[in-house]
N, C-alpha and C positions, 0 to 999 in steps of 0.2 A: 374662828377658829376655823380655818379651811381645810377639806381634807377634799377626798377624791368622790365623794357624794354627790357635788356638782360636775364631776363627768360621766354622772350614769343617773344621776335623776335630772327630767329637764326640768326649769321649771312650769308651771302649772297645775292644773286641779287634777285630783285622783280620786278615786273612788275605792275602802276596803270592801273586797270581793268577799265577804258572807261564806261564800263554798271551799274558799280555798284558803283561808282566814283560820286558824285556831291557837285556840286560848287554854293551855293546861295551867293545871293550880297542883302546888302540892301541900298538904295542911296536918297539923302535925299532932296528935295524943299530947296533955299536956307531962305527959312522962314518958315521950319522946317512944312508946311503945309500938305504936305503928302508924308507919303515914299512910295519909287518906291523899290517895291522886282524882280526878277527873278534870272537867273539864266546863268551859260555857262555850256558848252559840255569839258570835257576833250579827249584831240586828241591824249595822251598817256606820258607814263612818265615812268618810274626806279626809284628807290631807292637800294645800294649799302649799308646793311648793313654791318660794318666792324667789325672786334675783337674788334679794341679802335674805340670806337663810338665814337668818336670825327673825324674819319676818314672816319665816313659815308659820303655818298652824295646822293642827291636827285636834281631829273631834272625832270621838267611837261612843256606840251606844251596844251594850251587850243584853242579852234577855235572861234577867234575872231569873227566872221558870225555869229557862235549859241547865240550869247545874246538875252536872249529872257524874255520877259514883260506881262504882262496881255493885253499889246495896242500895237499893228501889226505897227502902223508907229510911235511910238514912239522907237522899236526895228528898223527900217529902219534907223532913224534919226542916231539911236545912232553910228549902223554900217556902215552907213556911214558916217555922219559927224564929228562923236564923235573918234571913232576908226580906218576908211580907213580900214576897212576889206578887200577892194578887192586888196590893196598895199600892207596890212601888217595880212596877213592872222592869225598870229600866234602871241600870248600873252604867253610868256614865262618866268620861275620861274627856278631861279639857288640855289640852296642851297650852301653859301658861309662859315657856320659855324654850327655842328650842334649838339646837345644840348639834351637830354631826352626829354624835356620838349619845348624844343625852334628850331626854323632852322631861321638864320638871312640868310639871299641873297638878289639876284637881280631880280627884276621883270622889263622885257623885256617889251614893247609897244610900236607900231606904230619906234619900233627903237631906244627907247628912255628906259633906264636904271635904275632905282631908286631902292636904301633900301626898301626891306619888311621884316616885322618879324613876321611868325606864334608862334602862342601859338597852342603845340602839347599836347594833350589829350591823357592819357595811350592806349598803344594798347589793341585790344583784338583779342586771336585767333581765326582764321578761324579752319576747316573744311580741309583737302590737306595741312597745313601746309602755309596758308597767314594767314592775321590779317587786321582788320578796324581799323582807327582809326579818331577823330576827331580834327580839326583846324581851329582857329580864325586867323582873321587879319584886319588891319582898314589901308588900300589903299590910299595915298593919288593921286589923279588923280592930282592934278595940279606938285607934282614930275613926276609923269609916263608920260608928255608930254599933257595928255589932259585936253585943255585948254578950249575948247568951252565950251560954256553957262554957263559962269563963276557966272552974275548974273542971273542964272535959277538954278543950282544945285550945293548942296555941295562939299567941296574942297574931303570930305572923303567918301571911302564906306565900310561899315561895310562886310566885308565874311567868311560865314562857309563852312567846308570842311568837307566830310565824304570819307574819302579815303579807298577802298579796296585794297588793296596789294595780288598778287601772286606770288609762284616762279616763277622763268622766265626758260626758257629753259637753258641748259646748253652751254655755251660759245655766250648768247646775256647782251650785257653790257649797250648798247646805250639806244635813245628814241625809236629808230625804229628798228620792228622783221630782 
């Protein structure tokens, strides 16, 4: 599938900028009484845009302990009891198939892998050769191995990302510099 993406994102390696990338989520109580909004912090990420877009790769890591809502007690409970962030400090995503409007991949939470599809918006070019784009996903926390709170918290989390990518230094291809 060819779109205008190739016109705005040049082939190459890009680092996801943790300072300017946002990861927001909304979780719901089982009865839908009060949605809970929060954020995670991006630890690192890399996008390799290939000439043949289908050969492009995406990988990202979130800091599991960075779970943040408007309730510090909830944050401690989730990072401890739900995510076991001390033992599993990283939440990871790795794309397995790329398309201009969708990334299919694997989400790893607490050592459990589950499928995840990201619907990706068109990229916006930025000064310096970088770009920004938005993406959304619905995460099945049960499939991801997070089953704590089954009778309290709904199974699905809605995730919204705003990703900022900047050209990576020459020779840099992994998640870590």
